[in-house]
N, C-alpha and C positions, 0 to 999 in steps of 0.2 A: 706530281700525277696530275692535281687539281692547279692551275695556276690562278691563284687568289689573292686579291691584293685587301692589304690588311692596314685598317685604320683605327687607332686608339681615339675615345669620345671623351669629351673632361665634364658631360653633363653632370656626373654626381661627385662629391668627395666622399671616399671612405668605400667605395666599390669598383670593380675595374668594370666599363662599358666598351665591348671591342666588336666593331664591324668588317666583315669580310665579303666579298663579290665573288663570285665566278661568271664566266662567261657563258658558260653552254651548262643545259641540264645534264646531272650525272645523278645516281644513286643518293637520296639527300642524305639519308642515316650513313653510310659509306664516307661521303664528302663530308659531311659534320665532322666525322671524328678523326678523318684524315688530317682537316687545316685543322682541329684543334688538339691533336698531337702534335703536328709538324711544328706550329708556332709557338704553343704555350705549354707543351710539356706537363700537361697535367692530365690525370687519369680519371678527374671524380666529373661526370658529365651528363646533363640529361637532356634526353631530345625527344621532342614531344611529334607525335606523325599526326600532322594538322590534316584536319578535313573541311574547315569552314565550317567548323560550329561554336558553339558557346562555351563548352565545355572547360571548363579551370579547374587546377588539382595542387593542391597544397601537396609537396614532397619535401620527406625526409631523405632517400637517398636517390643517388645516380641512375641509371637506366634508361629505357626505351617507352614513353608513355602513349600509348595508341590510343587513337580518334580525342586527341586532346590540344586545344589551340590557346590553352593559357598555364602557366607553370609558376608557382609561389613556391618561395623557400623561405630560410633566414640564412644570413652568414656564417651561422654557428657551424651549419651541415656539412660547409665546404665543398657546396657544389658549385659546379658552374651552371647556369641554364641557357638553353639556344631557342631561337626561333629561327626560322626561314623564310623570307617573303621576295616578290617580286611585283608589285605595284601596293599590295595590301599595306596597313599601317603597322609598323612594329611598336608596339606602346611599353617603354619602359620604365619602370616605377620603384622606386627607392624611400623606404624610410631610414633616417640616419639614426634615431634615435632606439627602433626597435630593432634594426638592421633587417629587418623585412625587406624583400625584394621581389620583383615579378618580370616575366617578360610575359607580353600575348600578341597574337598574330590577328589582325582586326579588318577584315574584307568588312563590304556592305553587308555582310549575312550575320557575321559578327559583332557587328555595328549597331545595326538594327536590333538585336539580342542583348547589348550591349554587355559584351563579355569584358571589358575593361572595367564596368562596372562592380562584375562576378569577381574580380582577381582585387580588387579594393575590398571585397565585405571579407574575403577569407585575410586579407591582410589584417582587416575591423578585429577577425575572430582570435587572431593571434598577438592582441595587444598592441596595434596602431591606431591612431586618430588621424581623421580627414587631414586635419590641418598641417601633420608633418610631413604627408606622402608627397613627395614629388615625382613629376610626370615628365618625359619627355618623346613626344612622337616623332620618331624617325625618318627618315627618306622614305617617300612614295610618291602615287600618282598624285598630281594635281587635281584641282576642281577643273581648270580649263581642258584637258585629257581626258576625265572621266566621266563620259556618258553613258547614259541610263535612260532605260523607258520610264513613262508613267508608271507601270507597277509599281517601280522598286523606288522611283523618289517620292511614292506615296507615302510613304515607308518613314520619310524620316521629317524633320522641323523643315518648312518652307525659308526660312532662315537660310539653309544649308544648300540649297538646292536652287536652279534659275533656271528657265526654259531655254533652248539652244533648237529653235525652228520646232520640228515634231518631236523631238527629245529634251531631256534634263542635262543638267552638269551636277556631278554631287560632289561635294566637299566633306568626306565623311571626317577629316583629323579637326574641321570645328565642331562635328557633330558629336564626335568622342570628347572633346574639350567642354561643349554645354554637360554633356552625360556627366562627366564628372563634377563639375561645378555644381550641379542641383544633386549632387549628396556631399557636399559640405566641403570639398576640396580647394584650395584657394586658387585663385587665375593665377598668381604671381608664380605658384609654383607648377605650374604647366607652361614645358615650353615646346614648340611646334619647328620642326625643320623644312625648310621651306625648299630645298629642290627638290626637283620631279623625277622622278624613275623614267619617265617617258619621255623627257626632255635630254636630260642628261646621256649622251649614247655611252658613256664608259660604265653607266649601271645596270642590270637587268632590267626588265618590262615585258611582261608576260603581253600587256596590250598592243604592246608594240611588236615582240620580236615572236610572239605566240609558242607554240608547245615546246618547242626548244630553247625557251627564254633560260639564263640562268638564274641565280640565285640570290638574293643577299641574307646572308647569316648573321644575326647578332649572339653575341655570348657577354652573359654577365654574371659575375662573381668575386672572388677574392683571392687571392694566394694562401697558402696552407701556412 
């Protein structure tokens, strides 16, 4: 039904991180559930209904979570988390000591409101310490292709935007990294994917493809 391309990522040891992409837009929940069951055969999945918010939630059970853009859990709960993106930054985090982990969908709105930091705070509330948290910012749109107006650019530090005629170019991955370092995460533990969804024609891009753009879905968890 869904022609998905699956890629297993090796950013973390001790937790499984998978990237799947589809070329066309479908019902997000149905698509995510189908790809998960067809490829991984696991029944415990959490799906956030994303709305470009800064809402993050600690979860102990699988299910569908409305108006949420970040999910945080622990491997002991035997849940796979998921998020979907099509230019926005997928932020994947794992603490190998506590086994807390998180997936966050961070576009410019979520980045401005520091949604990734809020997910870190939930991990800290559940036993993590900043220096142990590993971060991978997955494939997303690059700065050179992310044109915004002055109203959006003014929300971010000047080091993460530059002028482009009457517009600005925004680097939200760099902003996320700066925000994480400001709350004591270690720079050496933050990895940023350089591939660009807009340039890579094999990946979905909302800016390039418009309303019918497909989605990249990230799954993160561990086998029972």
